[in-house]
C-alpha positions in Angstrom: 0.0 0.0 0.0 1.4 3.4 -1.0 2.3 5.5 2.0 3.1 9.0 0.8 5.9 10.7 2.6 7.1 14.3 2.6 9.8 14.7 -0.1 12.7 17.1 0.5 12.3 18.3 -3.1 8.8 19.5 -2.3 9.6 23.0 -1.3 8.0 26.4 -1.7 9.8 29.8 -1.4 9.0 32.1 1.5 6.2 34.7 1.0 7.2 38.2 0.2 5.6 41.4 1.5 1.8 41.0 1.7 -0.3 43.4 -0.3 -4.1 43.7 -0.4 -5.0 40.0 -0.2 -5.2 38.3 3.1 -2.5 36.1 4.5 -4.6 33.0 3.8 -5.1 34.0 0.2 -1.4 34.6 -0.3 -0.6 31.1 1.2 -3.4 29.6 -1.0 -1.9 31.1 -4.1 1.6 30.1 -3.3 0.6 26.5 -2.6 -1.7 26.3 -5.6 1.1 27.6 -7.9 3.5 25.0 -6.4 1.0 22.2 -7.2 0.2 23.5 -10.7 4.0 23.9 -11.5 4.7 20.3 -10.6 6.6 21.1 -7.4 4.4 18.6 -5.6 3.7 15.5 -7.5 0.5 13.5 -7.4 0.5 11.3 -4.3 2.9 13.4 -2.3 2.0 14.6 1.2 1.7 18.3 2.1 3.0 18.7 5.7 1.4 21.7 7.4 4.2 22.4 9.8 6.9 22.1 7.2 5.0 24.3 4.7 4.5 26.9 7.5 8.2 27.0 8.1 9.0 27.3 4.4 6.5 30.2 3.9 7.4 31.9 7.2 3.9 31.8 8.6 2.0 30.0 11.3 0.1 26.8 10.6 -3.3 28.5 10.8 -3.2 30.1 7.3 -1.7 26.9 5.9 -4.5 24.8 7.2 -7.0 27.3 5.8 -5.3 27.3 2.4 -5.2 23.5 2.3 -8.9 23.4 3.0 -9.4 25.7 0.0 -7.1 23.6 -2.2 -9.3 20.6 -1.3 -12.4 22.6 -2.4 -10.5 23.4 -5.6 -10.0 19.7 -6.1 -6.2 19.8 -6.1 -5.7 17.9 -2.8 -7.6 15.5 -0.6 -7.4 14.6 3.1 -6.9 10.9 3.8 -7.1 9.2 7.2 -3.6 8.4 8.7 -2.0 9.9 5.6 -2.8 13.6 5.8 -3.2 16.0 2.9 -2.4 14.3 -0.4 -1.9 16.0 -3.8 -4.5 14.8 -6.4 -3.4 16.9 -9.3 -1.7 14.8 -12.0 -1.3 14.5 -15.8 -4.8 13.2 -16.5 -6.4 15.9 -14.3 -4.4 18.6 -16.1 -5.3 17.2 -19.5 -9.0 17.3 -18.6 -8.6 20.8 -17.3 -7.2 21.9 -20.7 -10.0 20.2 -22.6 -12.6 21.8 -20.4 -11.1 25.2 -20.8 -10.9 24.7 -24.6 -14.6 23.9 -24.8 -15.7 26.8 -22.5 -13.4 29.5 -24.0 -14.1 28.7 -27.6 -17.8 28.9 -27.0 -17.4 32.2 -25.2 -15.2 33.6 -28.1 -17.9 32.8 -30.7 -20.5 34.5 -28.5 -18.3 37.5 -28.2 -18.0 37.7 -31.9 -21.7 37.6 -32.2 -22.4 40.1 -29.4 -19.7 42.6 -29.8 -20.8 46.2 -30.3 -19.0 49.0 -32.1 -17.7 50.8 -29.1 -16.1 47.6 -27.8 -14.0 46.8 -30.8 -11.4 49.5 -30.2 -10.8 48.5 -26.6 -10.1 44.9 -27.6 -7.8 46.1 -30.3 -5.9 48.3 -27.8 -5.2 45.3 -25.6 -3.8 43.5 -28.6 -1.4 46.4 -29.3 -0.3 46.4 -25.6 0.4 42.7 -25.9 2.6 43.2 -28.9 4.7 45.8 -27.1 4.9 43.6 -23.9 6.0 40.5 -26.0 8.7 42.5 -27.7 9.9 43.8 -24.3 10.3 40.2 -23.2 8.9 40.6 -19.6 6.5 37.8 -18.8 4.8 39.4 -15.8 3.2 42.3 -17.7 2.3 39.9 -20.5 0.6 37.5 -18.1 -1.5 40.4 -16.7 -2.4 41.5 -20.3 -3.2 37.9 -21.2 -5.7 37.7 -18.4 -7.1 41.1 -19.3 -7.6 40.0 -22.9 -9.6 36.9 -21.9 -11.6 38.8 -19.3 -12.5 41.4 -21.9 -13.7 38.7 -24.2 -15.9 37.3 -21.4 -17.3 40.8 -20.8 -18.0 41.3 -24.5 -19.8 37.9 -24.7 -22.1 38.9 -21.8 -22.2 35.4 -20.5 -24.3 34.3 -17.6 -24.4 30.5 -17.2 -21.0 30.1 -19.0 -19.5 32.8 -16.8 -20.3 30.7 -13.7 -18.7 27.7 -15.2 -15.5 29.5 -15.9 -15.1 30.8 -12.3 -13.9 27.4 -11.1 -11.7 27.0 -14.2 -10.0 30.3 -13.4 -8.3 28.6 -10.5 -6.2 26.7 -12.9 -5.8 29.1 -15.8 -3.7 31.7 -13.9 -1.3 29.2 -12.6 -0.9 27.6 -16.0 -0.3 30.9 -17.7 2.5 31.8 -15.3 4.3 28.6 -16.1 4.1 28.6 -19.9 4.8 32.4 -20.3 8.3 31.9 -18.9 9.1 30.4 -22.3 10.0 33.1 -25.0 8.8 30.9 -27.8 5.5 30.3 -26.1 5.1 34.1 -25.7 5.5 34.6 -29.4 3.1 31.8 -30.3 0.5 33.1 -27.8 0.7 36.6 -29.4 0.1 35.3 -32.9 -2.9 33.3 -31.6 -4.3 36.2 -29.5 -4.1 38.5 -32.5 -6.0 36.0 -34.6 -8.7 35.5 -31.9 -9.1 39.3 -31.4 -9.3 40.1 -35.1 -11.9 37.4 -35.6 -14.0 38.8 -32.8 -13.6 42.4 -34.0 -14.6 41.3 -37.5 -17.7 39.5 -35.9 -16.5 36.2 -37.5 -18.0 33.8 -34.9 -16.8 30.5 -36.5 -13.3 31.8 -36.9 -13.2 33.2 -33.3 -14.3 29.8 -32.0 -11.8 27.8 -34.0 -8.9 30.1 -33.2 -9.7 30.1 -29.5 -10.0 26.3 -29.3 -6.7 25.9 -31.2 -5.0 28.4 -28.9 -6.1 26.8 -25.7 -5.2 23.3 -26.8 -1.8 24.2 -28.1 -0.9 26.2 -25.0 -2.2 23.3 -23.0 0.2 20.9 -24.8 3.1 23.3 -23.9 2.0 23.3 -20.3 1.9 19.5 -20.1 5.4 19.2 -21.6 6.8 21.8 -19.2 5.2 20.4 -16.1 5.0 16.7 -16.7 7.8 16.3 -19.2 5.5 14.3 -21.5 4.4 14.8 -25.1 
């Protein structure tokens, strides 16, 4: 019977200065990012006391963060074993397929529902993404990436689909941070974002849907390769 034990390789860096978010949220984000980046492999145990020492906090926010991670579906609590990581290759693959289905549907709705005074704003974000990609700094580009997808959701005026994407957002931010560290990925993403944005601005719903699906699936493949070292 598999008895998961703490692995000395499973480490997370200490937290920096806290900003607006609560301590619990900072801890939650740090641990979530560690799981999504492959720092903690599926089946490994997350020791509360050890994590608290690494992060430089008490065990209370760590316990709260682990409960949230369990609600996210990334870990589970097992009797006599503690908190065990569930996130694995199969889970990540399903996550990508789910996001491709949701985001492509939202993109085609955005192309159908966009109004004239929204077209310029979407185009402006694309121009900012071009500049950020040339500058080579991933952090600004990650923020613009999220802004781009959020704007598409706003344009689409989704209701039910918007609720479905809320849970998916837990994974999207972490995945973006990982794949955007790769310069080649940043260039590929820019080309795809431009194609998506131009299709929406042109009110070409089938093209917007196809381009978004292709983008999410290709970026997902990059994520799987980087994190799980698989093709």
